[in-house]
C-alpha positions as CSV (number, residue, x, y, z in Angstrom):
1,M,27.2,-109.0,-30.1
2,F,24.4,-111.2,-30.6
3,A,26.5,-113.9,-29.1
4,R,26.9,-111.4,-26.4
5,L,23.8,-110.2,-25.5
6,K,22.8,-114.4,-25.6
7,E,25.5,-114.8,-22.9
8,D,24.3,-111.7,-21.1
9,I,20.9,-113.3,-21.6
10,A,22.4,-116.6,-20.4
11,S,23.6,-114.9,-17.0
12,V,19.8,-113.9,-16.9
13,F,18.4,-117.7,-16.5
14,D,21.4,-119.0,-14.8
15,R,20.5,-116.8,-11.0
16,D,17.2,-116.2,-11.7
17,P,14.8,-118.9,-11.3
18,A,12.0,-116.3,-12.0
19,A,12.9,-115.8,-15.7
20,R,10.9,-117.9,-17.9
21,N,11.6,-117.4,-21.9
22,A,14.4,-114.9,-23.6
23,F,11.4,-112.8,-24.6
24,D,10.6,-112.1,-20.8
25,V,14.0,-111.7,-20.3
26,L,14.9,-109.3,-22.9
27,T,11.5,-106.7,-23.1
28,T,10.7,-106.9,-18.5
29,Y,14.5,-106.9,-17.4
30,P,15.6,-103.3,-16.6
31,G,19.4,-104.8,-15.3
32,L,19.3,-106.2,-18.8
33,H,18.5,-103.0,-20.5
34,A,20.8,-100.6,-18.3
35,L,23.7,-103.3,-19.2
36,L,23.0,-102.9,-22.6
37,M,22.9,-99.4,-22.7
38,H,26.3,-99.0,-20.7
39,R,27.4,-100.5,-23.6
40,L,27.1,-97.6,-25.9
41,T,27.4,-95.1,-23.7
42,H,30.6,-96.1,-22.6
43,W,31.8,-96.8,-26.0
44,L,30.8,-93.1,-26.9
45,W,32.6,-92.5,-23.1
46,N,35.7,-93.6,-24.8
47,I,36.0,-91.9,-27.9
48,G,35.7,-88.2,-26.3
49,L,32.2,-88.2,-26.8
50,C,30.9,-88.0,-22.8
51,W,28.1,-85.3,-23.3
52,F,26.4,-87.3,-25.4
53,A,27.9,-90.5,-22.7
54,R,26.1,-89.2,-19.7
55,M,22.8,-87.8,-21.5
56,L,22.1,-91.1,-22.8
57,S,23.5,-92.8,-19.4
58,A,21.0,-90.4,-17.9
59,L,18.1,-91.2,-19.7
60,T,19.0,-95.0,-18.7
61,R,18.4,-94.2,-15.5
62,W,15.3,-92.7,-15.9
63,L,14.0,-95.2,-17.2
64,T,15.4,-97.9,-15.0
65,G,16.0,-96.5,-11.8
66,I,20.4,-97.7,-11.7
67,E,23.0,-95.8,-12.8
68,I,26.0,-96.9,-13.9
69,H,28.4,-94.3,-14.9
70,P,30.3,-94.1,-18.9
71,G,33.0,-94.6,-17.9
72,A,33.1,-97.8,-15.7
73,S,34.0,-100.6,-16.9
74,I,32.2,-103.5,-16.7
75,G,32.7,-107.5,-17.7
76,R,31.2,-110.6,-18.7
77,R,27.6,-112.1,-17.8
78,F,26.9,-109.2,-14.8
79,F,23.6,-109.1,-14.0
80,I,22.1,-106.7,-11.8
81,D,18.4,-108.2,-9.9
82,H,15.6,-105.8,-9.6
83,G,18.3,-103.6,-10.0
84,M,16.3,-100.0,-8.6
85,G,18.6,-97.6,-6.6
86,V,21.7,-99.6,-8.2
87,V,24.5,-97.5,-8.5
88,I,28.1,-97.5,-10.1
89,G,30.2,-94.7,-10.5
90,E,32.8,-93.8,-12.9
91,T,36.3,-95.2,-12.1
92,A,35.0,-98.6,-11.1
93,V,36.0,-101.8,-12.3
94,I,33.4,-105.3,-12.4
95,G,34.8,-108.7,-13.7
96,D,33.3,-111.7,-15.1
97,D,29.9,-112.7,-13.4
98,C,29.1,-110.7,-11.0
99,T,25.6,-110.1,-9.3
100,L,24.5,-106.8,-8.1
101,Y,21.5,-106.6,-6.0
102,H,18.8,-103.5,-5.8
103,G,19.8,-101.0,-3.5
104,V,23.9,-101.7,-4.3
105,T,26.1,-98.5,-4.4
106,L,30.3,-99.3,-5.8
107,G,30.6,-94.9,-4.3
108,G,33.7,-93.1,-3.7
109,T,35.5,-91.4,-1.3
110,S,36.7,-88.6,-2.1
111,W,36.5,-85.6,-3.8
112,Q,39.8,-86.2,-5.7
113,K,40.5,-87.5,-9.0
114,G,41.8,-90.2,-10.2
115,K,41.0,-93.6,-8.8
116,R,38.1,-93.7,-6.6
117,H,35.8,-95.9,-6.6
118,P,35.9,-100.1,-5.8
119,T,37.4,-103.3,-8.2
120,L,35.3,-106.5,-7.9
121,G,36.9,-109.7,-9.1
122,D,35.1,-112.7,-10.6
123,N,31.9,-114.0,-9.6
124,V,31.5,-111.2,-6.5
125,V,28.3,-111.5,-4.9
126,V,26.4,-107.5,-3.6
127,G,23.4,-108.0,-1.7
128,A,20.7,-105.3,-1.4
129,G,21.4,-102.2,-0.1
130,A,25.5,-103.1,0.6
131,K,27.3,-100.0,-0.6
132,V,31.0,-100.5,-1.8
133,L,33.4,-97.3,-1.2
134,G,36.7,-96.9,-1.7
135,P,38.9,-97.4,-4.5
136,I,39.5,-101.1,-2.2
137,E,39.2,-105.0,-4.5
138,I,36.9,-106.6,-3.6
139,G,38.8,-110.8,-4.5
140,D,37.0,-113.2,-6.6
141,G,34.1,-115.3,-5.2
142,A,34.2,-113.1,-2.5
143,R,30.4,-113.0,-0.5
144,I,29.2,-109.2,1.0
145,G,26.4,-109.5,2.7
146,S,23.3,-107.5,2.7
147,N,23.0,-104.0,4.0
148,A,27.0,-104.3,4.7
149,V,28.8,-101.4,4.7
150,V,32.6,-102.6,3.5
151,L,35.1,-99.1,3.3
152,K,38.0,-102.4,3.6
153,P,39.6,-105.1,0.8
154,V,37.7,-108.2,0.9
155,P,40.2,-111.1,0.2
156,A,39.4,-114.1,-2.2
157,G,36.3,-116.4,-1.2
158,A,35.4,-114.3,2.0
159,T,32.0,-113.0,2.9
160,V,31.4,-109.5,4.6
161,V,28.2,-108.4,6.7
162,G,27.4,-106.3,9.2
163,I,28.3,-102.1,9.3
164,P,31.3,-101.8,9.6
165,G,31.9,-105.3,7.1
166,R,33.3,-107.2,9.3
167,L,35.2,-111.1,8.0
168,I,33.4,-114.2,8.3
169,E,35.6,-116.5,9.1
170,T,34.9,-119.8,8.5
171,A,34.6,-122.9,11.8
172,A,37.2,-125.7,10.9
173,P,34.9,-129.0,11.7
174,T,36.4,-129.7,15.2
175,A,35.6,-126.7,16.5
176,D,31.8,-127.0,15.1
177,T,31.2,-130.5,16.6
178,R,32.8,-129.5,19.6
179,R,30.0,-126.4,20.1
180,S,27.0,-128.8,19.1
181,E,28.1,-131.3,21.5
182,M,28.6,-128.4,24.1
183,A,24.4,-126.9,22.4
184,E,23.2,-129.9,23.0
185,K,24.0,-131.0,26.9
186,M,23.2,-126.8,27.7
187,G,19.5,-127.4,26.0
188,F,20.3,-125.1,23.5
189,D,19.4,-125.3,19.8
190,A,22.7,-124.5,17.8
191,Y,20.7,-124.6,14.3
192,G,21.2,-120.2,14.1
193,A,24.6,-120.3,15.0
194,T,26.6,-122.0,12.2
195,G,28.2,-121.2,9.2
196,D,24.8,-121.3,7.6
197,A,23.6,-117.7,9.2
198,P,26.9,-115.7,10.2
199,D,25.6,-113.0,12.2
200,P,27.4,-110.8,15.5
201,V,25.1,-112.7,17.8
202,A,25.5,-116.4,16.5
203,H,29.3,-115.4,16.7
204,A,29.0,-113.8,20.4
205,I,27.0,-117.7,21.5
206,N,30.2,-119.1,19.6
207,C,32.2,-117.3,21.1
208,M,30.6,-118.0,24.7
209,L,30.1,-122.0,23.8
210,D,34.2,-122.0,23.9
211,H,34.4,-120.6,26.6
212,I,32.2,-123.0,28.4
213,H,33.6,-126.0,27.1
214,V,37.4,-124.3,28.8
215,M,35.1,-123.7,32.2
216,D,33.9,-127.7,32.1
217,Q,37.1,-129.0,31.3
218,R,38.8,-127.2,34.1
219,M,35.9,-128.4,36.4
220,Q,37.0,-131.8,35.7
221,S,40.6,-131.7,36.0
222,M,39.5,-130.0,39.4
223,C,37.4,-133.0,40.4
224,Q,39.8,-135.4,39.7
225,A,43.2,-133.2,42.1
226,L,40.6,-133.4,44.7
227,K,39.6,-136.5,44.6
228,R,42.8,-137.7,44.7
229,V,43.7,-135.6,47.4
230,N,41.0,-137.1,49.4
231,D,42.1,-140.8,48.7
232,E,45.3,-140.3,49.8
233,C,44.5,-137.9,52.4
234,P,41.2,-139.7,53.8
235,D,42.1,-137.6,58.1
236,L,42.6,-134.1,56.5
237,D,42.8,-131.9,60.1
238,L,41.9,-128.0,58.7
239,P,42.9,-125.4,60.5
240,E,40.8,-124.5,62.9
241,I,39.3,-120.8,61.8
242,D,38.7,-117.8,64.8
243,S,36.1,-116.6,65.6
244,C,36.0,-113.0,63.6
245,E,33.2,-109.7,63.5
246,I,33.2,-107.0,61.6
247,A,32.3,-104.0,62.8
248,S,29.5,-102.4,60.6
249,T,29.2,-98.9,63.4
250,A,31.1,-96.9,65.7
251,E,29.2,-98.9,69.4
252,E,29.7,-102.5,67.5
253,L,33.3,-101.6,67.3
254,L,33.2,-100.1,70.6
255,K,31.2,-103.2,72.3
256,I,33.9,-105.8,71.0
257,Q,36.5,-103.7,72.6
258,N,35.5,-103.9,75.9
259,V,34.6,-107.9,75.4
260,G,38.0,-107.9,74.3
261,K,39.7,-105.6,77.5
262,A,37.3,-107.7,80.1
263,S,38.8,-111.3,78.7
264,R,42.3,-109.7,79.3
265,D,41.3,-108.6,83.2
266,T,39.6,-111.6,84.1
267,P,41.9,-113.3,86.4
268,P,43.2,-116.3,85.8
269,S,41.7,-120.1,86.9
270,Q,42.6,-121.8,90.3
271,D,43.3,-124.7,88.0
272,A,46.3,-122.2,86.0
273,S,47.4,-121.1,89.9
274,L,48.9,-124.9,90.7
275,K,50.3,-124.9,88.1
């Protein structure tokens, strides 16, 4: 028991630089208080004392602002930072070394009994205000951005942001180099368009840079082809284009028709008659 408590306190020091000493952590961290009380309520829940477990859980919520259902399963070295507003549902399963920030909800999307809350693997981090809903699986090492709403499974090691949650793909190094070169050519600061701060705007800018890169390559190919044509046929004569007018009104159209009729009624010239 004391070894487990020591492990929990050590996990706080590993993930919160504001922690000063063990006494400070033990007395002022509501996330640790909620976790310790959950171990008691979970044991009571499993032996059938459900009402008593729920009462202690409600008391803990009133004291810490963190609601953890006694039926939820939580692994080792679990850490809730700040904690206010965290809700963990009855059938939620949390692996080892997971971290939740304030305002996180591990909730359900159905009123049906059975598995209806998410399952978090090991080393998962869920940012402040994120909502993970439904009986979905979050893979080991996944990261869920603040205020994201996750409704679908997340593979291991992936990062999810946005509403609804979307996977952020890590670009290949060659693609990053090409984008940086194109951004520098355009005079655009690509610092915000890196994988360090993925967001939909950065993704759109990256797509634009890719498209501009392809257009630049095509323009260079066209210029080279035109240069080759000019070298092969320097005196290339282009056919003359007859004059053309587009009548915008009935009056202008009638004027054009009259001019054409007059030119057809004009007698041939003297030179033409001699021929």
